[in-house]
N, C-alpha and C positions, 0 to 999 in steps of 0.2 A: 504494500500500500504506500502511496506517495505521501510525503510529508509536505503540506502546503507551505510551511515556513521555509522549506528548502528549495522551492520552485523559484526560478528567476522571475523578477517582477519588472515589467516595463517601466522605465523611468520617464516621467513627463517631459524632462528636458535633459540634454547632455551635461548640464551643470548642476547636479544634485546638491541640495543644501544651500543653493543660492550663493556659493562661494565666488562666483564670477570668474573662476579660473578657466583655463582652456585645456581640454583633453589632449593628451600627447599620444601619438601612435606608439604602441608598445612592441612593434615589429613582430606580431604574431597574427598571421592571416591564413585563412583556408579558402580556396576557390574550388567550386564544383563545376565541371564541364560535362556536357552530354553531347556526344557526336561533334566535338570540337566547339560547341557553343556554350558560353558562360551561362550558368543557370543560377548561381548563388555565390556570394562572397560574405564571409564572416571575418571581422577584424576586432582585435582587442585593443582598447585604448586605456590609458592610465590618467586618472584625475585625482591628484593628491594620493590618499591611501585607498582609493576605490578604483575598480576596474569596470569598464563599460564594454559591452559587445554590441557592435553595430552590424547590421546585415543589409545586403542588397540582394533582392530576389528578382530574377527575370523569369516571369511565367512562360512555360513552354507552350507552344501552340498558339501564340498570340503575336500580333504585330507590334506589341508595346515596345518602345525604345527605352523609356525611363524605367528604372527598377522600382519595385515595391519595397518599402523600407520598414519592415516590422521592428519593433523595439524603439529605442535602445534598451538593453538589458543591463542592470546594475548588479555588481557583485562586490563582496567585501574583501576578496583576495584574488591574487593572480591565478592560483590553482583552481579556484571555483570557476573563473571565467574561462580558463583553458579547458577544463572538463566539459563545460557547456558546449564549447565549440567542437570538441572531439566527439561528444555524444550526439550532437546535431548532425555532423557530417557523416557519421557511420551509416545511418539508414539510407542516406542519399547515395552513398557508395554502393550499398547493397542493391539499389535500384539502377545501377549501371553507370553512375557518374564517376568521372576521374577526379580525384581530389589532389590538389597541389597546394 
């Protein structure tokens, strides 16, 4: 059974707590491609002592050029954010996407 407190929560803005700081790219990104076409990108950002995962999703079978951007998702540690990215890309890989 899933613990609701452990589930990532979308943050209403990329500057949680109103600190006014700017998120810094943490150099951890995963991109999913299907038949050579990018379908999703997840990237980890650092803001103070918190970590944000941003996502770009390109729906398959549409002519949409701009990605859908669910999230951002806020985490209290680098490991939690990394685990979220890895666990999110695993089922996409099972569906035949190449992860890089």
